[in-house]
C-alpha positions in Angstrom: 108.7 98.3 82.0 105.7 96.1 82.8 105.4 96.4 86.6 105.9 92.7 87.0 108.0 91.7 90.0 110.5 88.9 90.4 110.8 87.3 93.8 112.9 84.4 94.9 113.0 82.5 98.2 113.0 79.2 100.1 110.3 76.6 100.1 107.2 76.9 102.2 107.1 74.8 105.3 103.8 72.8 105.2 105.5 69.4 106.0 103.7 66.1 105.9 100.7 67.6 107.8 100.2 70.3 105.1 100.3 73.0 107.7 98.9 76.4 106.6 100.8 79.7 106.9 98.5 82.7 106.7 101.6 84.9 106.5 102.9 83.0 103.5 99.5 83.0 101.8 99.2 86.8 102.4 102.7 87.4 101.2 102.0 85.5 97.9 98.8 87.6 97.5 100.9 90.8 98.0 103.4 89.7 95.4 100.5 89.0 93.0 98.9 92.4 93.7 102.3 94.2 93.3 102.6 92.8 89.8 99.1 93.7 88.7 97.3 90.5 89.6 99.2 88.1 87.3 101.6 85.6 89.0 103.4 82.4 88.1 104.9 80.2 90.9 108.0 78.2 90.0 109.8 75.6 92.1 113.3 75.0 90.8 113.2 71.4 92.1 111.6 68.3 90.6 108.2 67.2 92.0 110.0 64.2 93.6 112.5 66.4 95.4 109.8 68.7 96.7 107.8 65.7 98.0 110.9 64.4 99.7 111.4 67.7 101.5 108.0 67.2 103.1 109.7 64.6 105.4 111.9 67.4 106.7 109.0 69.9 107.2 109.3 71.5 103.8 107.2 71.1 100.7 105.4 73.1 98.1 102.4 75.5 98.0 99.0 73.8 97.9 97.3 75.0 94.7 93.9 75.4 96.4 95.4 77.7 99.1 97.4 79.9 96.8 95.0 79.9 93.8 97.8 78.9 91.6 99.5 75.7 90.3 103.2 75.4 90.9 105.4 74.7 87.9 108.4 72.5 88.6 111.6 73.3 86.7 113.4 70.1 87.6 116.8 71.7 88.0 119.5 69.5 89.5 120.8 70.3 93.0 124.2 71.7 93.9 125.6 68.2 94.4 124.7 67.2 90.8 126.2 70.4 89.5 129.4 69.9 91.4 129.7 66.3 90.1 129.1 67.3 86.5 131.7 70.1 86.8 134.3 67.6 88.3 133.6 65.2 85.4 134.0 68.0 82.9 137.3 69.2 84.4 138.7 65.7 84.7 138.0 65.2 81.0 139.7 68.5 80.2 142.8 67.5 82.2 142.9 64.1 80.7 142.9 65.6 77.2 146.3 67.2 78.0 145.3 70.0 75.6 144.7 72.8 78.0 144.5 75.4 75.2 141.5 73.7 73.6 138.1 73.6 75.2 137.0 70.0 76.0 134.0 70.5 73.7 135.8 71.7 70.6 134.6 70.6 67.2 134.4 66.9 66.5 134.4 65.8 70.1 131.6 64.7 72.2 130.4 67.2 74.7 130.1 66.3 78.3 126.4 66.2 78.3 125.6 66.4 82.0 127.4 69.8 82.4 125.9 71.3 79.2 122.4 69.8 80.0 122.5 71.7 83.4 123.5 74.9 81.7 120.8 74.5 79.1 118.2 73.8 81.8 119.2 77.0 83.7 119.1 79.0 80.5 115.7 77.6 79.6 114.3 78.3 83.0 115.7 81.8 82.9 114.3 82.4 79.5 110.9 81.3 80.6 111.0 83.6 83.6 112.3 86.6 81.5 109.5 86.1 79.0 106.8 86.1 81.7 108.2 89.2 83.2 108.5 90.9 79.8 104.8 90.1 79.2 103.8 91.6 82.6 103.4 88.4 84.7 105.1 88.5 88.1 107.2 85.4 89.1 107.8 83.8 92.4 110.6 81.3 92.2 111.8 79.1 95.1 113.7 76.0 95.9 114.6 74.2 99.1 116.7 76.9 100.6 116.8 79.6 97.9 120.5 79.8 97.7 121.7 77.8 94.7 119.3 77.3 91.8 117.1 80.3 92.4 119.8 83.0 92.1 121.2 81.3 89.0 117.8 81.4 87.3 116.8 84.9 88.5 120.3 86.3 87.7 120.3 85.0 84.2 116.7 86.2 83.7 117.6 89.7 84.7 120.5 89.7 82.3 118.3 88.6 79.5 115.9 91.4 80.3 118.6 94.1 80.4 119.2 95.7 77.0 122.7 96.8 78.0 123.9 93.3 78.9 122.5 92.0 75.6 124.8 94.4 73.7 128.4 93.8 72.8 129.6 96.3 75.4 127.5 94.8 78.1 128.5 91.3 77.3 132.2 92.4 77.4 131.7 93.7 80.9 130.3 90.4 82.0 
């Protein structure tokens, strides 16, 4: 138990005019303090997606105001995930071998689907390692409802010794 905290949420709302939010800035400072002064800010999107959200009033934390750089994870949005899943399932149905997984030995894996899973696992591993080392993590995305719970949920599973056991894995 390191005292580090894991917080997830939606994007800040600076927009094109780079509006400040004293409440947001104070909240980030409270998160930093709660975890002993060490904090890492992650944005699950790509830098391009974050920049595009400025047009709709969203955006990303300004490093100067928050005393922290934001690390972009570049995870695909829910539409890309759904598309990759549909492609994977179509290939599985087309194989007409429902008992075998579509990525069994000797066959090419549907790369987009597995690339997404690998990206989520990689991001979760990074978050879990920081928490284990005592660094608090603030993770956000556009709305905080698709990519962020995936990353935080997997990170918490990675940190829990029970779920890393055979009995814990069986329950999952």
